[in-house]
Each structure stands twice: as structure tokens, then as C-alpha cells.
C-alpha positions as MATLAB code, in Angstrom:
seq = 'MLVVLTTLPSVPLDDQVLVVISVGLPVALAVYCGWLKRDTSPTIKLVGLGTVLSAAILGAWLGYHVPATPALGAVSGILAAVAATNLGLIVLDVVEIGERPVTVPSITIAAAEH';
ca = [
       0.117    0.313    0.015;
       2.930    2.130    0.794;
       4.029    1.807   -2.496;
       1.133    2.594   -3.789;
       1.015    5.590   -2.203;
       4.288    7.051   -3.203;
       3.867    5.827   -6.770;
       0.178    6.472   -7.898;
      -1.333    9.938   -5.569;
      -4.202   10.099   -6.674;
      -5.350    6.335   -5.802;
      -7.565    7.020   -2.899;
      -6.672    4.391    0.279;
     -10.315    2.916   -0.025;
      -9.818    2.425   -3.556;
     -11.582   -1.234   -4.070;
      -8.321   -2.685   -5.877;
      -5.822   -1.716   -3.856;
      -7.437   -2.506   -0.666;
      -8.587   -6.448   -1.658;
      -5.337   -6.431   -3.074;
      -2.788   -5.402   -0.046;
      -5.281   -7.642    2.063;
      -5.586  -10.508    0.170;
      -2.636  -11.385   -0.388;
      -0.753  -10.949    2.840;
      -3.357  -12.683    4.762;
      -3.228  -15.801    2.374;
       0.079  -15.627    2.687;
       0.272  -15.393    6.613;
      -2.311  -18.383    6.666;
      -0.738  -19.965    4.413;
       3.015  -20.906    6.404;
       0.474  -21.322    9.398;
      -1.054  -24.489    7.761;
       2.196  -25.654    5.998;
       3.902  -29.188    7.269;
       7.210  -30.246    6.215;
       5.777  -33.841    5.852;
       2.458  -32.147    3.364;
       2.950  -33.874   -0.817;
       3.446  -31.072   -3.255;
       0.297  -31.638   -4.898;
      -1.790  -30.958   -1.174;
       0.594  -27.795   -0.737;
      -0.519  -26.827   -4.154;
      -3.879  -27.477   -4.258;
      -3.728  -24.966   -0.602;
      -1.792  -22.647   -1.778;
      -4.964  -22.062   -4.351;
      -7.169  -22.529   -1.733;
      -5.701  -20.077    0.683;
      -5.133  -17.100   -2.584;
      -8.547  -17.441   -4.186;
     -10.135  -17.689   -0.504;
      -8.446  -14.396    1.036;
      -9.224  -12.349   -2.269;
     -12.748  -13.358   -2.663;
     -12.730  -12.658    1.158;
     -11.239   -9.453    1.232;
     -13.430   -8.382   -1.892;
     -16.822   -9.558   -0.394;
     -15.749   -7.397    3.045;
     -15.108   -5.012    1.398;
     -18.508   -4.178    0.126;
     -20.222   -5.143    3.164;
     -20.710   -1.605    5.032;
     -21.699    1.282    3.566;
     -18.669    3.864    3.906;
     -15.367    2.444    1.883;
     -13.189    3.440    5.486;
     -15.093    0.548    7.105;
     -14.879   -1.602    4.167;
     -11.066   -1.726    4.399;
     -11.625   -3.446    7.787;
     -14.492   -5.648    7.391;
     -12.008   -6.568    4.300;
      -9.509   -7.818    6.447;
     -11.897   -9.385    8.723;
     -13.681  -11.464    6.207;
     -10.067  -12.321    4.351;
      -8.730  -14.031    7.162;
     -12.383  -15.697    7.636;
     -12.443  -17.001    4.352;
      -8.742  -18.375    3.853;
      -9.411  -20.514    7.192;
     -12.545  -21.950    6.130;
     -11.163  -22.164    2.972;
      -8.496  -24.588    4.874;
     -10.884  -26.043    7.522;
     -12.601  -27.343    3.934;
      -9.664  -28.749    2.660;
      -8.017  -30.320    5.723;
     -12.231  -32.489    6.403;
     -11.991  -32.993    2.196;
      -8.545  -34.432    2.793;
      -7.717  -34.575   -0.831;
      -4.840  -36.882   -1.908;
      -4.415  -37.882    1.354;
      -4.175  -41.599    2.167;
      -5.158  -42.640    5.978;
      -2.203  -43.697    8.237;
      -2.839  -47.650    8.660;
      -1.169  -48.360   12.072;
       0.388  -51.898   12.096;
      -1.001  -54.616   14.610;
       0.068  -55.302   17.688;
       0.116  -58.737   18.779;
       0.213  -59.810   22.854;
       1.458  -63.246   22.962;
      -0.463  -64.959   26.044;
       0.811  -65.648   28.855;
       1.287  -69.141   29.985;
       0.407  -70.323   33.453;
];
């Protein structure tokens, strides 16, 4: 946002595109880094990245349009982007796309002889 303010001073702070991009991308990156695990397959990582980016941008856009004034739209855009991104990852975890259930080896206990 600071880069836009210095390079394009005619763009207002409550511009829709500025708010959606400057809110959605950092929220998506922060939530994705918090969700990411090392042992996750590359396919799940890519699907998760797509999920957080699309959910954060959509949430920021929807949140921007909730209140009556654009200044409040920036604040509600942040909250909506966080909520939508977390909801997207919860759905992804519930669906478990591409993950196989881990089988636990059975433990056999020898019968005690009397």
C-alpha cells in the first residue's frame, strides 16, 4: 500500500482494488505459512496455496462491500479475508484431498502361559 501511495498519489486509500490486493495477499501468505507442514505432499501444498489465494481475495472483496462506507470496508475486508481463508483450509483438511489414511500396524501380544 505504501508503494502505491508513493508512486500513484491519485489512488485513494479506500480504493477497492488496492484494498483487496493489499489485504488479500498478505492474509493468504500468513495463513498458508501457518497451515503448511513439512511432510505434506507437493500436490496438497499446491492445492492449499490455490485455496488460500482464492479464499483471501474473495473474502477481502466480499468484506469490502459489507459496510456503507469504503473506509470501514477496508477493515471488514481484513476480517472477511482471514475468515474466508481459514474456512477454505478447514474445508480442504476435512475433504483430505489426495491424502491416504495412515495404517497403524497391529500389535500382537503373546498369551501368558500359567
